[in-house]
KEKE-3310 file (N, C-alpha, C; in steps of 0.2 Angstrom, whole numbers, plus 5000, padded with zeros to 4 digits):
npx = (5154:5140:5148:5149:5140:5146:5155:5149:5143:5154:5158:5147:5147:5155:5149:5136:5127:5129:5128:5117:5100:5090:5088:5086:5089:5102:5105:5112:5106:5105:5116:5122:5126:5119:5110:5112:5101:5097:5087:5068:5056:5040:5037:5051:5067:5083:5100:5115:5125:5119:5111:5096:5080:5066:5056:5050:5049:5045:5047:5044:5029:5021:5020:5010:5005:5016:5034:5037:5025:5015:5004:5005:5018:5018:5009:5017:5027:5021:5015:5028:5032:5027:5034:5039:5035:5024:5022:5009:4992:4988:4976:4976:4976:4965:4957:4962:4960:4946:4944:4949:4939:4929:4932:4936:4929:4929:4934:4929:4936:4952:4970:4983:5000:5018:5023:5022:5026:5024:5010:5005:5010:5004:4990:4989:4992:4980:4971:4972:4971:4957:4951:4956:4967:4981:4987:4994:4988:4997:5003:5012:5026:5021:5024:5024:5031:5043:5040:5042:5033:5031:5040:5042:5044:5044:5040:5047:5062:5067:5067:5072:5086:5087:5087:5088:5076:5072:5083:5087:5075:5065:5061:5049:5040:5040:5032:5019:5015:5007:5007:5003:5000:4999:4982:4979:4965:4961:4970:4971:4958:4963:4972:4964:4956:4964:4968:4960:4952:4962:4966:4971:4969:4969:4981:4982:4990:4978:4980:4995:5010:5023:5032:5035:5020:5007:4991:4974:4966:4950:4938:4947:4949:4936:4934:4943:4936:4923:4929:4936:4925:4918:4925:4927:4940:4949:4949:4963:4966:4981:4984:4995:5002:4991:4982:4973:4979:4975:4963:4953:4946:4954:4958:4949:4938:4939:4938:4926:4926:4925:4935:4939:4949:4962:4977:4989:4999:5014:5007:4997:5002:5009:5020:5028:5036:5024:5009:4995:4983:4967:4948:4934:4922:4921:4931:4942:4940:4945:4959:4972:4969:4956:4954:4960:4971:4988:4997:5008:5016:5028:5029:5017:5004:5011:5013:5018:5017:5003:4998:5003:4997:4984:4984:4987:4976:4965:4967:4968:4955:4947:4953:4957:4956:4952:4957:4970:4972:4969:4980:4991:4988:4989:5002:5009:5004:5011:5025:5024:5022:5034:5045:5041:5044:5057:5060:5061:5054:5041:5029:5019:5010:4996:4988:4976:4988:5000:5012:5018:5035:5039:5051:5045:5038:5024:5009:5008:5005:5006:5019:5029:5027:5034:5046:5052:5053:5066:5080:5091:5088:5081:5090:5099:5089:5086:5099:5101:5090:5091:5103:5099:5091:5080:5071:5070:5063:5076:5074:5068:5057:5048:5036:5032:5026:5016:5012:5001:5008:5015:5020:5014:5026:5035:5031:5035:5048:5052:5048:5054:5067:5065:5064:5077:5085:5096:5095)
npy = (5041:5030:5018:5006:5000:4998:4991:4978:4974:4971:4959:4951:4949:4939:4928:4927:4925:4939:4947:4949:4944:4946:4950:4964:4973:4973:4986:4988:4994:5007:5013:5011:5005:4993:4999:4995:4989:4994:4995:5000:5011:5017:5027:5027:5023:5016:5015:5006:5013:5023:5033:5042:5038:5043:5032:5024:5011:5002:4988:4984:4985:4979:4984:4993:4999:5004:5003:4990:4993:4997:4987:4976:4971:4969:4958:4948:4947:4940:4929:4923:4920:4908:4898:4898:4890:4875:4866:4861:4864:4881:4892:4907:4905:4902:4911:4922:4918:4918:4933:4937:4930:4935:4949:4949:4949:4939:4927:4913:4901:4900:4896:4896:4900:4901:4912:4925:4921:4907:4906:4910:4901:4890:4893:4893:4880:4873:4880:4874:4858:4861:4864:4855:4859:4866:4879:4895:4912:4927:4944:4953:4960:4960:4953:4938:4932:4920:4907:4895:4894:4908:4916:4921:4935:4945:4958:4968:4963:4956:4964:4974:4968:4966:4953:4942:4931:4915:4908:4890:4886:4875:4873:4867:4870:4884:4885:4883:4895:4909:4925:4942:4959:4970:4978:4978:4973:4969:4961:4952:4944:4940:4931:4922:4917:4909:4900:4898:4885:4879:4886:4887:4897:4914:4925:4940:4956:4967:4980:4985:4983:4980:4985:4998:5009:5004:5007:5001:5002:5008:4995:4985:4975:4971:4965:4954:4947:4943:4937:4926:4920:4916:4905:4897:4897:4901:4916:4923:4934:4942:4948:4950:4963:4972:4969:4971:4984:4994:4994:4990:4977:4974:4975:4969:4972:4987:4988:4980:4968:4949:4939:4922:4915:4921:4929:4932:4943:4947:4957:4952:4946:4956:4959:4948:4934:4926:4921:4918:4908:4910:4908:4903:4891:4879:4878:4878:4868:4856:4857:4848:4843:4840:4838:4832:4841:4844:4851:4859:4863:4865:4877:4886:4895:4897:4902:4916:4922:4922:4929:4941:4944:4944:4954:4966:4966:4969:4980:4986:4987:4996:5007:5024:5022:5031:5043:5040:5039:5051:5060:5054:5056:5070:5072:5066:5073:5085:5082:5078:5092:5098:5091:5092:5105:5106:5104:5092:5075:5068:5056:5054:5043:5038:5028:5023:5021:5022:5025:5029:5034:5040:5044:5051:5056:5054:5046:5032:5014:5001:4988:4990:5005:5007:5004:5014:5025:5036:5028:5034:5047:5043:5035:5046:5055:5046:5043:5057:5059:5049:5053:5064:5057:5050:5035:5027:5014:5005:5005:5008:5002:4998:5002:5015:5016:5022:5024:5022:5028:5038:5056:5073:5080:5072:5072:5084:5084:5077:5081:5093:5088:5084:5095:5099:5092:5089:5089)
npz = (5072:5075:5077:5084:5079:5067:5070:5075:5063:5055:5062:5061:5047:5047:5050:5049:5033:5023:5034:5040:5046:5038:5021:5016:5027:5026:5020:5009:4996:4998:4999:5012:5030:5040:5055:5073:5084:5099:5108:5110:5112:5112:5098:5095:5092:5099:5095:5096:5098:5105:5099:5094:5085:5077:5073:5058:5053:5060:5064:5052:5051:5062:5074:5078:5088:5095:5101:5115:5122:5136:5141:5133:5135:5147:5147:5140:5148:5159:5153:5149:5162:5164:5157:5140:5130:5126:5117:5116:5117:5122:5133:5130:5115:5111:5114:5107:5093:5093:5095:5082:5074:5076:5073:5059:5043:5034:5040:5047:5055:5061:5059:5068:5065:5061:5054:5041:5031:5032:5033:5021:5011:5018:5015:5003:4998:5005:4998:4984:4987:4990:4978:4969:4960:4953:4949:4952:4954:4955:4959:4949:4958:4969:4986:4995:5005:5007:5001:4989:4977:4977:4974:4961:4952:4965:4975:4987:4996:4986:4976:4979:4978:4966:4960:4949:4945:4953:4960:4966:4966:4960:4942:4938:4949:4947:4937:4939:4944:4940:4932:4933:4930:4944:4948:4934:4927:4916:4911:4920:4917:4904:4909:4914:4905:4897:4907:4916:4922:4927:4938:4955:4965:4968:4974:4983:4987:4995:4997:4989:4997:4997:4986:4988:4992:4986:4981:4978:4962:4958:4959:4955:4965:4967:4954:4956:4964:4958:4946:4952:4958:4947:4939:4949:4957:4972:4981:4990:5001:5006:5020:5028:5030:5030:5037:5052:5050:5041:5044:5060:5056:5044:5026:5020:5028:5025:5011:5008:5003:5001:5004:5001:5008:5020:5024:5039:5049:5059:5067:5074:5086:5091:5087:5089:5085:5074:5065:5055:5045:5038:5035:5027:5035:5028:5020:5029:5038:5032:5033:5043:5061:5057:5044:5028:5024:5028:5039:5051:5066:5079:5087:5086:5091:5102:5120:5122:5111:5108:5119:5119:5107:5110:5119:5111:5101:5107:5113:5101:5098:5103:5097:5089:5073:5064:5068:5068:5055:5049:5055:5050:5036:5035:5038:5028:5016:5019:5019:5006:5000:5004:4999:4985:4983:4981:4969:4965:4958:4965:4974:4986:4991:5002:5013:5028:5040:5034:5022:5008:4998:4982:4969:4958:4942:4939:4946:4955:4950:4948:4946:4937:4935:4947:4946:4936:4944:4953:4960:4965:4969:4981:4989:4992:4999:5009:5017:5021:5030:5040:5044:5052:5061:5059:5056:5042:5031:5023:5008:4991:4989:4999:5012:5022:5039:5052:5069:5084:5093:5088:5089:5088:5089:5083:5071:5066:5069:5060:5047:5048:5046:5032:5026:5028:5018:5004:4988)
capx = (5146:5138:5155:5148:5136:5150:5160:5145:5141:5158:5159:5142:5147:5159:5146:5129:5126:5128:5130:5111:5097:5084:5092:5085:5092:5110:5105:5117:5105:5103:5124:5123:5127:5114:5110:5110:5096:5098:5080:5063:5050:5035:5039:5057:5073:5090:5105:5119:5130:5116:5109:5090:5078:5060:5054:5045:5049:5038:5047:5041:5024:5016:5020:5006:5004:5023:5037:5035:5018:5015:4999:5008:5024:5015:5007:5022:5031:5016:5015:5035:5034:5024:5035:5040:5031:5022:5020:5002:4986:4986:4971:4977:4976:4958:4954:4965:4955:4940:4945:4951:4934:4924:4935:4937:4923:4929:4937:4926:4939:4958:4974:4990:5006:5024:5025:5018:5027:5021:5003:5003:5011:4998:4984:4990:4991:4974:4967:4975:4967:4950:4949:4960:4970:4988:4990:4991:4988:4999:5004:5019:5030:5018:5027:5019:5035:5049:5039:5044:5028:5028:5046:5041:5043:5042:5043:5051:5069:5068:5065:5078:5092:5086:5088:5085:5074:5074:5089:5086:5068:5063:5057:5043:5037:5036:5027:5012:5014:5005:5008:4998:5001:4994:4980:4976:4958:4961:4976:4967:4954:4966:4974:4959:4953:4968:4970:4955:4950:4968:4969:4966:4968:4972:4983:4984:4990:4973:4984:5003:5015:5030:5034:5031:5014:5003:4983:4971:4961:4943:4934:4951:4948:4930:4935:4945:4931:4920:4931:4938:4919:4915:4930:4928:4945:4948:4953:4967:4969:4987:4983:5000:5003:4986:4976:4973:4983:4970:4956:4954:4945:4957:4957:4943:4932:4939:4935:4920:4927:4925:4939:4939:4954:4966:4984:4990:5007:5016:5003:4992:5007:5010:5027:5032:5034:5017:5007:4989:4978:4959:4944:4927:4924:4921:4937:4946:4939:4950:4966:4972:4967:4949:4952:4967:4978:4992:5000:5010:5021:5028:5029:5011:5000:5013:5009:5020:5015:4996:4997:5005:4993:4977:4982:4986:4971:4960:4968:4967:4948:4946:4958:4954:4960:4951:4960:4977:4973:4970:4986:4994:4987:4991:5010:5011:5003:5015:5030:5024:5024:5041:5049:5040:5047:5064:5059:5061:5049:5039:5023:5018:5003:4995:4981:4976:4993:5005:5014:5026:5039:5042:5054:5044:5033:5017:5006:5011:4998:5009:5027:5032:5027:5039:5053:5052:5056:5073:5082:5096:5085:5077:5096:5100:5084:5086:5105:5101:5086:5095:5108:5095:5088:5073:5073:5065:5065:5081:5074:5064:5052:5046:5031:5032:5024:5015:5009:4997:5013:5019:5017:5015:5033:5039:5030:5038:5055:5053:5046:5060:5073:5065:5065:5084:5089:5099:5097)
capy = (5040:5022:5014:4999:4997:4995:4985:4973:4973:4967:4952:4948:4947:4933:4923:4927:4927:4945:4950:4951:4938:4946:4953:4972:4974:4975:4993:4990:4998:5014:5014:5013:5000:4993:5000:4988:4992:4992:4996:5003:5013:5021:5028:5028:5017:5019:5010:5003:5019:5028:5037:5040:5039:5041:5025:5022:5005:4999:4982:4982:4986:4975:4989:4998:5001:5007:4998:4990:4996:4993:4982:4971:4970:4965:4951:4944:4945:4936:4924:4920:4918:4902:4895:4901:4885:4870:4861:4860:4870:4886:4896:4912:4904:4901:4919:4925:4915:4922:4940:4937:4928:4941:4955:4948:4945:4930:4922:4908:4896:4902:4892:4899:4898:4907:4918:4925:4914:4901:4908:4910:4894:4885:4894:4889:4871:4872:4882:4869:4853:4862:4866:4850:4863:4868:4884:4900:4920:4931:4950:4956:4966:4958:4949:4934:4927:4916:4901:4892:4896:4914:4921:4924:4943:4947:4964:4969:4961:4953:4969:4978:4967:4965:4945:4940:4925:4912:4901:4884:4884:4871:4877:4864:4873:4891:4883:4883:4903:4914:4933:4948:4967:4974:4984:4976:4969:4966:4955:4945:4941:4937:4924:4915:4914:4904:4895:4898:4880:4876:4890:4885:4904:4921:4929:4947:4959:4970:4986:4983:4987:4977:4988:5004:5007:5006:5008:4997:5004:5008:4990:4978:4970:4967:4961:4948:4942:4942:4932:4919:4916:4914:4901:4890:4897:4904:4922:4924:4940:4941:4954:4950:4970:4976:4966:4977:4991:4998:4995:4984:4972:4973:4976:4967:4976:4993:4988:4976:4963:4945:4934:4915:4914:4928:4927:4937:4941:4948:4962:4948:4943:4962:4961:4943:4929:4924:4921:4914:4908:4907:4908:4900:4885:4873:4876:4877:4860:4853:4856:4842:4836:4839:4835:4829:4844:4843:4859:4859:4868:4865:4883:4888:4896:4897:4905:4921:4926:4923:4932:4948:4947:4946:4962:4971:4967:4971:4988:4990:4986:5003:5013:5027:5021:5036:5048:5041:5041:5059:5063:5051:5060:5077:5071:5064:5079:5090:5079:5079:5098:5101:5087:5095:5113:5106:5103:5084:5072:5064:5055:5052:5041:5036:5025:5021:5023:5019:5030:5028:5039:5037:5048:5050:5062:5051:5042:5024:5010:4994:4986:4994:5011:5008:5002:5020:5030:5035:5025:5038:5052:5040:5035:5053:5056:5041:5045:5062:5058:5044:5057:5068:5055:5048:5030:5024:5008:5006:5000:5012:4997:4998:5007:5019:5015:5025:5021:5025:5031:5044:5061:5079:5081:5066:5072:5091:5083:5072:5087:5097:5085:5084:5102:5102:5087:5093:5085)
capz = (5073:5074:5078:5088:5073:5061:5072:5074:5057:5053:5064:5059:5041:5047:5054:5045:5027:5022:5040:5042:5045:5033:5016:5016:5033:5025:5018:5001:4991:5000:5002:5020:5034:5046:5063:5076:5088:5106:5111:5107:5116:5108:5091:5095:5092:5101:5091:5101:5099:5109:5094:5095:5079:5076:5069:5053:5051:5066:5063:5044:5051:5068:5079:5077:5095:5095:5105:5122:5124:5142:5142:5130:5138:5154:5145:5137:5154:5163:5151:5151:5169:5165:5151:5134:5125:5128:5111:5117:5117:5129:5133:5125:5108:5108:5116:5101:5087:5095:5094:5075:5070:5078:5068:5051:5039:5029:5044:5052:5058:5059:5061:5071:5061:5064:5050:5036:5024:5033:5032:5014:5010:5020:5013:4995:5000:5006:4991:4980:4990:4990:4970:4965:4953:4953:4947:4957:4949:4959:4955:4949:4963:4977:4990:5000:5009:5003:5000:4982:4973:4978:4972:4954:4952:4970:4977:4994:4996:4979:4972:4981:4976:4958:4960:4941:4946:4960:4960:4971:4966:4953:4936:4938:4954:4945:4930:4941:4946:4934:4933:4930:4933:4950:4945:4928:4927:4909:4911:4924:4913:4899:4911:4916:4898:4896:4911:4923:4922:4930:4943:4961:4968:4965:4981:4982:4993:4994:4996:4989:5002:4996:4981:4990:4993:4978:4982:4971:4957:4959:4955:4955:4971:4966:4950:4957:4968:4954:4942:4955:4959:4940:4937:4954:4962:4977:4983:4995:5004:5010:5025:5033:5031:5029:5042:5059:5050:5036:5047:5064:5052:5039:5021:5020:5029:5023:5005:5008:4999:5005:5001:5004:5013:5022:5029:5044:5051:5066:5071:5079:5090:5095:5084:5091:5078:5074:5058:5054:5040:5040:5030:5027:5038:5024:5016:5035:5041:5027:5038:5049:5060:5055:5036:5027:5022:5033:5041:5058:5070:5086:5091:5083:5096:5108:5124:5123:5104:5108:5125:5116:5102:5113:5122:5106:5098:5114:5114:5096:5096:5105:5097:5083:5067:5059:5070:5065:5047:5048:5056:5043:5029:5035:5038:5021:5013:5021:5017:4999:4998:5005:4994:4978:4984:4980:4961:4962:4956:4970:4974:4993:4992:5008:5016:5035:5045:5030:5016:5002:4994:4976:4967:4950:4940:4939:4951:4954:4951:4947:4947:4930:4937:4953:4942:4933:4950:4955:4966:4969:4974:4986:4992:4995:5004:5015:5021:5026:5034:5044:5047:5055:5066:5055:5052:5037:5028:5019:5001:4988:4989:5007:5016:5029:5044:5057:5075:5089:5097:5085:5092:5084:5088:5080:5064:5066:5069:5052:5041:5048:5043:5026:5024:5026:5013:4998:4982)
cpx = (5144:5143:5153:5143:5141:5152:5156:5143:5147:5161:5154:5143:5152:5155:5140:5129:5125:5129:5122:5106:5089:5087:5091:5088:5100:5110:5110:5114:5104:5112:5125:5125:5121:5115:5108:5107:5097:5090:5075:5058:5046:5036:5046:5060:5079:5095:5109:5124:5126:5111:5102:5086:5072:5058:5048:5045:5045:5040:5045:5034:5020:5016:5017:5004:5011:5026:5036:5029:5016:5011:5003:5014:5023:5013:5012:5025:5027:5016:5022:5035:5031:5027:5035:5036:5032:5022:5013:4997:4986:4979:4971:4974:4968:4955:4956:4961:4949:4939:4946:4944:4929:4926:4933:4932:4922:4931:4932:4930:4947:4963:4981:4996:5011:5027:5021:5018:5024:5013:5001:5005:5005:4992:4984:4988:4983:4969:4969:4971:4960:4947:4952:4964:4977:4991:4988:4992:4992:5001:5012:5022:5026:5021:5023:5025:5040:5048:5040:5040:5027:5034:5048:5039:5040:5043:5048:5059:5071:5071:5072:5085:5092:5089:5085:5081:5075:5077:5086:5078:5067:5059:5049:5037:5034:5031:5020:5011:5013:5005:5004:5001:4996:4989:4976:4972:4960:4965:4975:4963:4958:4969:4970:4957:4957:4969:4966:4952:4956:4970:4964:4965:4971:4973:4985:4985:4984:4976:4992:5007:5021:5033:5034:5024:5011:4994:4980:4966:4953:4941:4941:4950:4942:4929:4939:4940:4925:4923:4934:4931:4917:4919:4930:4935:4944:4952:4956:4968:4976:4986:4989:5002:4997:4981:4978:4977:4978:4965:4957:4951:4948:4956:4950:4936:4933:4935:4929:4919:4928:4928:4939:4944:4958:4972:4985:4997:5007:5010:4998:4995:5010:5019:5031:5031:5029:5015:5000:4986:4971:4955:4936:4928:4924:4926:4942:4945:4943:4957:4965:4973:4959:4948:4959:4972:4982:4996:5001:5016:5021:5027:5022:5007:5004:5012:5013:5017:5007:4994:4999:5000:4985:4978:4983:4980:4964:4961:4966:4958:4945:4949:4955:4959:4958:4955:4968:4977:4973:4977:4991:4994:4990:4998:5012:5010:5009:5022:5030:5026:5031:5045:5048:5043:5054:5065:5063:5055:5047:5031:5024:5012:5003:4987:4981:4983:4999:5004:5018:5028:5041:5045:5051:5039:5025:5015:5008:5005:5000:5017:5031:5032:5034:5046:5054:5055:5063:5075:5088:5094:5083:5084:5098:5096:5086:5092:5104:5096:5088:5100:5105:5091:5082:5074:5068:5067:5071:5080:5069:5057:5049:5041:5031:5027:5023:5011:5005:5002:5017:5016:5018:5022:5037:5038:5034:5044:5056:5052:5053:5066:5072:5067:5072:5088:5090:5100:5102)
cpy = (5033:5018:5007:4996:4994:4991:4978:4971:4969:4960:4948:4945:4940:4926:4921:4929:4935:4950:4951:4944:4939:4952:4961:4976:4978:4983:4994:4993:5005:5017:5015:5006:4998:4996:4995:4992:4989:4992:5000:5005:5017:5021:5029:5024:5020:5013:5009:5009:5024:5033:5037:5041:5039:5036:5025:5017:5001:4990:4979:4982:4983:4980:4995:5002:5006:5001:4998:4993:4993:4987:4975:4968:4966:4959:4944:4941:4940:4930:4919:4917:4911:4897:4899:4896:4879:4864:4858:4865:4874:4890:4901:4911:4902:4907:4923:4924:4918:4929:4941:4935:4933:4948:4956:4945:4938:4926:4919:4903:4901:4896:4897:4896:4903:4912:4919:4922:4908:4900:4907:4903:4888:4886:4893:4883:4870:4874:4877:4861:4855:4862:4859:4854:4865:4875:4890:4907:4924:4938:4953:4962:4964:4953:4945:4929:4923:4909:4901:4896:4903:4918:4921:4931:4945:4953:4964:4966:4960:4958:4975:4976:4964:4957:4943:4933:4924:4905:4897:4884:4880:4874:4874:4867:4879:4891:4884:4892:4907:4921:4937:4954:4969:4979:4984:4971:4965:4960:4950:4941:4939:4929:4919:4914:4910:4899:4894:4891:4876:4880:4889:4893:4910:4923:4935:4950:4965:4978:4983:4986:4984:4979:4996:5002:5010:5003:5004:5003:5004:5001:4986:4974:4967:4964:4954:4944:4941:4936:4926:4915:4913:4907:4896:4891:4901:4911:4922:4931:4940:4949:4954:4957:4974:4974:4971:4983:4995:5000:4989:4976:4970:4976:4973:4969:4985:4994:4984:4972:4956:4939:4926:4914:4920:4925:4934:4936:4944:4953:4958:4945:4950:4962:4954:4939:4924:4925:4918:4915:4907:4910:4905:4894:4879:4872:4875:4870:4855:4851:4851:4844:4835:4836:4832:4834:4845:4850:4857:4864:4868:4872:4887:4888:4896:4904:4913:4926:4926:4928:4940:4949:4948:4953:4966:4971:4969:4978:4991:4991:4993:5010:5017:5026:5027:5044:5049:5042:5047:5062:5061:5055:5066:5077:5070:5069:5084:5088:5080:5087:5101:5097:5092:5102:5113:5105:5096:5080:5067:5063:5053:5049:5038:5032:5022:5025:5021:5026:5028:5035:5037:5044:5048:5055:5061:5047:5035:5019:5003:4994:4990:5002:5013:5008:5010:5026:5029:5034:5030:5043:5047:5038:5041:5055:5051:5043:5051:5063:5053:5049:5062:5064:5051:5041:5027:5018:5009:5002:5007:5007:4995:5003:5011:5018:5020:5021:5025:5029:5037:5050:5067:5080:5077:5069:5079:5088:5079:5078:5091:5095:5085:5090:5104:5096:5091:5088:5085)
cpz = (5071:5074:5081:5082:5068:5063:5073:5069:5054:5056:5062:5052:5040:5049:5051:5039:5025:5028:5044:5043:5040:5027:5016:5020:5032:5022:5012:4997:4992:5003:5008:5023:5039:5052:5067:5081:5096:5110:5107:5111:5112:5101:5090:5095:5095:5098:5098:5102:5105:5106:5093:5088:5081:5070:5065:5050:5055:5064:5057:5046:5058:5072:5079:5083:5098:5100:5111:5126:5132:5144:5138:5132:5144:5153:5144:5143:5159:5161:5152:5158:5170:5160:5145:5128:5128:5122:5114:5117:5124:5128:5129:5116:5106:5110:5110:5094:5087:5092:5086:5071:5071:5073:5060:5048:5036:5034:5047:5056:5056:5062:5062:5068:5065:5061:5045:5030:5026:5032:5025:5010:5012:5017:5005:4994:5000:5001:4985:4982:4989:4982:4966:4959:4958:4953:4952:4953:4955:4956:4955:4953:4970:4980:4994:5003:5003:5001:4991:4977:4972:4976:4965:4955:4958:4971:4983:4993:4990:4974:4973:4979:4969:4955:4955:4941:4952:4960:4966:4971:4959:4947:4936:4943:4952:4939:4932:4943:4940:4937:4931:4934:4938:4946:4938:4927:4920:4907:4915:4920:4907:4900:4913:4910:4895:4901:4916:4925:4927:4937:4950:4965:4965:4973:4979:4987:4992:4994:4996:4993:5002:4991:4982:4992:4988:4980:4975:4968:4959:4956:4954:4958:4969:4960:4951:4961:4963:4949:4946:4955:4952:4938:4942:4957:4967:4977:4989:4996:5008:5014:5030:5034:5033:5036:5050:5058:5046:5040:5053:5060:5046:5032:5018:5021:5027:5016:5003:5003:5004:5003:5004:5009:5015:5026:5033:5047:5058:5070:5074:5084:5093:5094:5086:5084:5079:5067:5058:5048:5042:5034:5032:5031:5034:5020:5024:5038:5035:5030:5044:5055:5059:5048:5034:5024:5027:5034:5048:5061:5077:5090:5089:5090:5102:5114:5125:5117:5106:5115:5123:5111:5105:5116:5117:5103:5102:5113:5107:5094:5099:5103:5090:5078:5063:5061:5067:5058:5045:5048:5051:5037:5029:5034:5031:5017:5013:5019:5009:4997:5000:5000:4986:4978:4981:4974:4960:4962:4961:4971:4982:4994:5001:5010:5024:5038:5041:5024:5013:5000:4988:4973:4959:4948:4942:4945:4950:4955:4949:4947:4942:4933:4943:4950:4938:4938:4950:4959:4969:4972:4981:4992:4996:4999:5010:5020:5024:5030:5042:5048:5053:5061:5066:5051:5048:5035:5023:5012:4998:4988:4994:5007:5022:5033:5050:5063:5080:5093:5094:5087:5086:5084:5083:5072:5063:5066:5061:5047:5042:5044:5036:5022:5023:5022:5008:4993:4977)
residu = (UNK:UNK:UNK:UNK:UNK:UNK:UNK:UNK:UNK:UNK:UNK:UNK:UNK:UNK:UNK:UNK:UNK:UNK:UNK:UNK:UNK:UNK:UNK:UNK:UNK:UNK:UNK:UNK:UNK:UNK:UNK:UNK:UNK:UNK:UNK:UNK:UNK:UNK:UNK:UNK:UNK:UNK:UNK:UNK:UNK:UNK:UNK:UNK:UNK:UNK:UNK:UNK:UNK:UNK:UNK:UNK:UNK:UNK:UNK:UNK:UNK:UNK:UNK:UNK:UNK:UNK:UNK:UNK:UNK:UNK:UNK:UNK:UNK:UNK:UNK:UNK:UNK:UNK:UNK:UNK:UNK:UNK:UNK:UNK:UNK:UNK:UNK:UNK:UNK:UNK:UNK:UNK:UNK:UNK:UNK:UNK:UNK:UNK:UNK:UNK:UNK:UNK:UNK:UNK:UNK:UNK:UNK:UNK:UNK:UNK:UNK:UNK:UNK:UNK:UNK:UNK:UNK:UNK:UNK:UNK:UNK:UNK:UNK:UNK:UNK:UNK:UNK:UNK:UNK:UNK:UNK:UNK:UNK:UNK:UNK:UNK:UNK:UNK:UNK:UNK:UNK:UNK:UNK:UNK:UNK:UNK:UNK:UNK:UNK:UNK:UNK:UNK:UNK:UNK:UNK:UNK:UNK:UNK:UNK:UNK:UNK:UNK:UNK:UNK:UNK:UNK:UNK:UNK:UNK:UNK:UNK:UNK:UNK:UNK:UNK:UNK:UNK:UNK:UNK:UNK:UNK:UNK:UNK:UNK:UNK:UNK:UNK:UNK:UNK:UNK:UNK:UNK:UNK:UNK:UNK:UNK:UNK:UNK:UNK:UNK:UNK:UNK:UNK:UNK:UNK:UNK:UNK:UNK:UNK:UNK:UNK:UNK:UNK:UNK:UNK:UNK:UNK:UNK:UNK:UNK:UNK:UNK:UNK:UNK:UNK:UNK:UNK:UNK:UNK:UNK:UNK:UNK:UNK:UNK:UNK:UNK:UNK:UNK:UNK:UNK:UNK:UNK:UNK:UNK:UNK:UNK:UNK:UNK:UNK:UNK:UNK:UNK:UNK:UNK:UNK:UNK:UNK:UNK:UNK:UNK:UNK:UNK:UNK:UNK:UNK:UNK:UNK:UNK:UNK:UNK:UNK:UNK:UNK:UNK:UNK:UNK:UNK:UNK:UNK:UNK:UNK:UNK:UNK:UNK:UNK:UNK:UNK:UNK:UNK:UNK:UNK:UNK:UNK:UNK:UNK:UNK:UNK:UNK:UNK:UNK:UNK:UNK:UNK:UNK:UNK:UNK:UNK:UNK:UNK:UNK:UNK:UNK:UNK:UNK:UNK:UNK:UNK:UNK:UNK:UNK:UNK:UNK:UNK:UNK:UNK:UNK:UNK:UNK:UNK:UNK:UNK:UNK:UNK:UNK:UNK:UNK:UNK:UNK:UNK:UNK:UNK:UNK:UNK:UNK:UNK:UNK:UNK:UNK:UNK:UNK:UNK:UNK:UNK:UNK:UNK:UNK:UNK:UNK:UNK:UNK:UNK:UNK:UNK:UNK:UNK:UNK:UNK:UNK:UNK:UNK:UNK:UNK:UNK:UNK:UNK:UNK:UNK:UNK:UNK:UNK:UNK:UNK:UNK:UNK:UNK:UNK:UNK:UNK:UNK:UNK:UNK:UNK:UNK:UNK:UNK:UNK:UNK:UNK:UNK:UNK:UNK:UNK:UNK:UNK:UNK:UNK:UNK:UNK:UNK:UNK:UNK:UNK:UNK:UNK:UNK:UNK:UNK:UNK:UNK:UNK:UNK:UNK:UNK)
# end
């Protein structure tokens, strides 16, 4: 089984570091080898050996409409027929910017970039320029891409591989990154009491989705808005995952919080390589060429990604997020009941079209709680689910994703597979 994937991985290991182009794909921490995917359609993937999987990874989130959605595919093909990149403005980047400004409360202007990492890196540079300060406060276990300043106690791949620190990043860079536990308002106040006049920004995943799925406690996000306003720091919402997934207007709409800046990822490009950062006009006008904060990218706003993003957002505008959330919630509740009946400690939190699976007794509220969960139980679960045709993220530090393309049959098949798991 999966012989072609094994052969491809063996060849890849000779040519690519670790055999993969992003670390968590290697599947090391779930005692497995990666599947090489041949194609996707709707809520399903097919790997190179022909085996079919129900996909709850969805390219790590952006495929909320499912794979190869016809309108998005047609938009990309039409754009590609005119060329893949111009290094010059194209009409769809203006239209996509308009859709984002209309949908997102904090976004009065937006700059397209090429990845979530590029978006967060650029937003921090802008915040430092606006405030004249150097320090940034982030939360333990939250992941904001692999820019130097954000690799202090990041979740996601760093947590998966237990990398102790950030080799290759100068100590002087990390000295300006401050840390607090997610959901710990008292710790945030303590950090500000000591460093408040030097903090340019607080950056936060409004729903933490890179250490598994951890929901914000009531009042936590409101507290961040209040304390940043008090000290003249900027509040940055990293909505690379939550943007257009927890609500059409992102987490800022769902929770009623108005950040100064926000960052977005591949969902705004229908899964193509793209990102964006945006926010209040008075801040965004500092970005070159309007202002003095330099940021550039040859492929930024490229016609393929812009066409895919525009088609995606126009479909999402009329989609029933509420119905998808209810379906996801019912699925998560049934999955919890099945696993709980097996006498294993488990939590299955959910919000919107996302769910988490933590093998632990108590509810999870921060990274320290996550680290108390049992990774061996997750590995056991992952391997048997994959053998049954259910494709989950190969890490206990990731979040399950559901799309509008998932069917009741997909959910039933997944729950049947979970019922058959033996711990």
